[in-house]
Structure formats: structure tokens, C-alpha cells
N, C-alpha and C positions, 0 to 999 in steps of 0.2 A: 483219748481221744482217737480215732482212727490216724493212721497212716495214709497221710493224702496220696502218697505215689504209690499206694497199691491199688490195683484193678478192682473195680467191683461188677462182680458177675450181674448181668441185666438179663430181662428175659427179653426173648425174640419176638418182635412186633409181627402179631397178626390181626389186623384192623377186619378184616371182613369173615361172617357176616355182620354188619353192625347192626347192632340189637339197641332200638331206644323205646322199644315200648315200655307200658308200665310192669313195673317188676315190684316196688315197696310204696306200696301207696302214702304211707304214711312221710316216705322222707319225699317223693313227690309233692304233697301239700308243704312241707317245710322249705322246698326250694322255692315255690310260690309267692309263700311270705315274705321269703328274703327280697326276692324280687320286688315286691311291694312296699318294703320299707327302707328305701333309697333316702339318703340325707347329706348334706352337705357340710361340712365341719367349718367351713369359714361364713356360711349364711346361716347355719341353724343353732349355732352357739351363742349366747349373747356375751361375746366377748366385752362389752361396753360395761357389764354388771360386775366382772372381775375387780372384787376390791382391794387392791394391794397397799392402797393408802395405811389401812389397818394394821398392816405387817412391819415388825422389824426388819433390817435389812437381813438377820440372820435367819428367819423365817422364811423370805422371800427363795432366798440360797436354799434352804432346805426343802421348799416345795417344788423349786427347779429340779433338782437332785433325783428327789420321787418320781415326779413325772417324766424327765427324761430315761429314767430306768425303766418305766413302764413303756418307754417307746423301742428300746433296746427288745423287750420283751416281746411287743408285738410286730418288730421289725425281723425276730427268728421267726416267729408263723410266717410271715410275708415270704420266706423262703422254703418254710417247710411245705404249706398247701403245694403250692404247685407240684412239688416233688410227689406228693399224694397223688395230685391228679394225674400225672404222667403213671405212676406204678396203676394204679385204676386201669385207666386206659391200654395198658400193654397186657393186664391179666386178661385170659379171655374168660367170659362168662362174668363179669362184673356190671353189678345194675348199673343203670344208665344214669339213675338219680343220683351214685354218687359221683359222678363227675362234673353235673349241672350243678349240684348243692356247692360243692366245693370251690368252683370256680368262682361262685358269689361270694363264698365266705371270704375267699382271699380279697375280694373288692372292699367287704366291711372291714379286715383288718387294716387294709392302705389307709381306710379313711378313721382306724383306732391311731394307727401311726401319726396320720398328720396330727388330730388331736391333741395325743399325750405332748406332740414335740411345740405345738401352738401354745399348749398352757404352759410346757418348762419355759418357752421364750418370754410368753408375758408376765410369769413370776420373779424370772431373773431381772427384768426390766432393760430399759436400753440401755447400752452400752456395756453390758453384762452377758455373759454367757455358762449356757447350761454346762454339766460337765461332759467333756466330748466321747470320754471313754470310762469303763470300769476304773474303781480308785487301784485295784491289784491285779497286776498278768494272771494270777490264780482266780481272782473272780470271771474276769475278760474269759476266762476259758470255758467257764460253763452256757456262755453264749456263743464262742466259737468250736461248739464239737460237732459240726458238720452233720447237723439228723438228717440232713436232707441226702446224704449218700445212705443212709441205713433205707429210705423209701425206696431207693432204688436197688437195694440190694437184694435178689432173687433170693438167696440163703434165708433170707429173716419173712418170716411170714407177716404178710398184710394185716389178718387181723389183729397180731399182737401189736402191730403197730397203732390201729386205731382205738385198740383198747386203752394204751397207753397214752394217745396224745387227744383222744375225742371224748372216751368214754370218761375218765380219771382228769386228765389235764385241763380241759375245757371246763367240766364242772368246779374244778377247784377255782378257775379264773371268774366265773360265775359269780360265786360264793364269796370270794374275796372283794369283786366288784361291788356285791350287793353291802356287803360290811363298810367297805370305803363311803359308800354313799350315804352312809347314817352318820359320816363324820364331814359333811361336804355343806359347808356353809355359805360358798359362794355359789350364785345362780348358775355360771358357767362354768363351775367344776361337777355340780350337780348336772347340768344340761349332759358332760360327757359321760359321765359316769349311768346315765341313764341309757343314754346310746349304746353303752357298751354292754350294758346287764341285757338289753333286748338281743342282742347281736350274740352274744356268749349263751344266753339260754338256749339258743337255736342252735349253737354249736355243740353244746351238751346232748340238746335233744337228738342230732343227727348220731353223735356216739351211742347212745342206749339206744335208740330205732334200730340202729344197723348190727349192733355188737346180740341185740336180741333176735334180730331176723338170721343172722350166721351161726350163731350158737350152739343150735341143734345138731348141726352137721359138724362141729368140731372132735376131731379124733382125740384119743388120750393125749398123743403124742403134742399136738396142738395147745391141747389145754396147760400142759407143763410148762410150752413156750410161753404162754400169754401170761400167766404167773411168774414165770422168770423175767419176762420183759417189764412188765409193771414195776415190781420187785428192784427192776436195776433202775428203773426210769426213779422212783421215789428216793433211793440210795445216793444215785449219781449227778441227780439234775436238783430235784426239792431240795433235799438235805443238803446243796451245796449252794444255797440261797436264789434259787432261780426267780422263784416268785416271792419269796421270804427271806431277805438277807439277812434277817436276824438270826439264821440258823445255821452262817458261815463265818468262820473266825476272817477269812479273808476280804469281807465286805462291811467292814466295821463301819467308815465313812458312809456306806448306803444306807446300815441299820439305822446310825443316828440320826442322818437325815429323815427317814421315815417316821422315825420318834416325834422329830421337832414338828414335821408335817401335821401327824395326827394331833398333836397340841395346839397348833394353831387351825385346826378344822380345815385342813387343805387335802379333805379325801384320801387320807392314810386312818392305820389304826395301832393298835399296843401288838407289842410279839405275841403277848398271852392271845389276844384276841383272834389273832393271824393263825397262830399254832392252834385253837381250837376249831378253827374251822378244815384246816388241814387233815387234823384227825376225823373230823367228820365224815369229809368226803372220802378218805380212805376207806373209810368203816363202811359206807352205803357201798361204794366199787367193790367191796369184798363181798358184801351181801349179795349185791346183784350177781356177781361171776360166782358165789359160791350155790347158787340156786341151778347154774348149768355145768356144776360140777368141777370149776376149776377153783384150786384153795391156794389162796394166797397167803403167803409166810407173814407171820408178827413182822414188824421192823421198829427197830429203834434208834432214837437219837437223844442225847445228854440233854439237849433242851425241851424234849416232847416225853421222855420215856417211851415205854414201848407202844405203838399204836397197830 
């Protein structure tokens, strides 16, 4: 993790000329779609149909832990996205659609944080509390990695960050949400996941559209940096259990909660199924990047093998 005392070199602000004309029509369309898909977690989720009476106390506690951990994931994005917006605004020549879409995306992330937290509290039950923090300091560090500082760092390619954060990570979150939706037995859980899938589909599409828009201009050095940054993200973040606690020895409690949530039909999945999704998304990302001359190395994890 970066030394928080180390100053981050930031870009010099040059606001004018302000360019708001359409540069990437597909992103402008995505932005308008995001605006029209507004919803209220408190009003648009059938909370009264969440059947907790069918669950054992152990299952309720597991479900609360699973959904609270997802609130931590969404809460991390809630900080990272504004940092990306600032970076886009600071770099001269970046397309206006990026600023506008990411701003709406941040609102969607806030709704997802709220939904995950409400599910965690509802499953825990009155008088009980979902986990307040990760079970170990090592696992907490996966969330407290100060990734927003990287977005501000002018030495780090913004395109490389978008590939790791939007092209790959958002696609992974979309496909995991689709997998978890298949296991959602309660209408309230299903409704939350349906909303998350719709939003994350747009987020992943942003990564694909923007990366394809920028890729023809990537230099060999930029391609190498993109491959290195994505590989680093998978090794240091995904393999550390950020989305899949089962991959980390430091997240045994969270992995056990997810396994129990899957058995109880609370919108979770087995480690094998989630690992298969990670491998599939990484393979699709590798194929996409290979089409633009970006060569991503093969990566290995003891639970997954080489992917």
C-alpha cells in the first residue's frame, strides 16, 4: 500500500477551452440511459417480502456478513469514482462524456451501498449488527489500499486505470451479480441484484467502449503499462479476496459466510462458481486487449490454477 505521507504528483489544472461537444456517441447514449434508470432503494425494493423467518440464526448472520462485505466493496468504488472524474477533468483533451457518465455512475454506486447495507441490517435482525469491519487487518488492507491516490497520480496512465477498473473489474462485478441473482430466493434480494446488474452492465460497457475508443492511439509503452497494471490488479486485489474472499487465507470468516449464504439462497455462490466467473472475465479481457496489441501475462493462483 502506498505511503500516505508521500506527495502525489498531480496534473496542472487548465480548464479552458471547455469542450462539451459530443466526442464518443456511444458513451453519450450510455450517459442518457443511466440518467433515465433512476431508482430509490427504500421505495423500489419489496422489503416486506424478505422472508427471514425461514432462516436459522446462523444463516441470517451469514447473509448479513455477505451483504455487508458487498457494501464495503461498493463503498470503495464510491471513493474511487470521484477521483477518476477529477483526473478526467484535469487531463486536457479528455472527452466530455467520460466526466458526465462517471458522475452518474457514482450516484448509482451510492444506491448500491445503501441497498447492500439495508439488506445486511434486515438479515441481521433487530438488535443484531452486521460486521462493522473485515475479520482481519490483512483483509481490511485490501479495501484500504488508497486507490484514489493512484487516480490522482499523473505518473500513472489514466487509460491503464480505466482498463483495470472499468473494462475488467466492472465486467467481473456484472458477471458475479448475474451469478448471485440465480441464487436469490427472496424477492427483495432479487430486486437489489437486478438493479445492480443493470447498473454494472452499463459500467462495464463504459470500460469497453472507452478502451476501444482510445486503443488505436496507444503507444508500445502505454500497452506495456496497461498489461502490467491489469496484471498487478488481479494479483494484488482479486487474488487477495476483494471480490472472492475464498481466494484469501485472511478472509476465512467472510468466505464461510458466503458459503452459508449460497446454501441458504441469499444471493451468493460457491467458490468454484465464482472462480469460474473470474477466469472467464479475465479470458474475455485478455482477448479484447490482444486485439489491440496488449499482451497480458498468464496469472496463477493456487485455488484457480493458471488463468
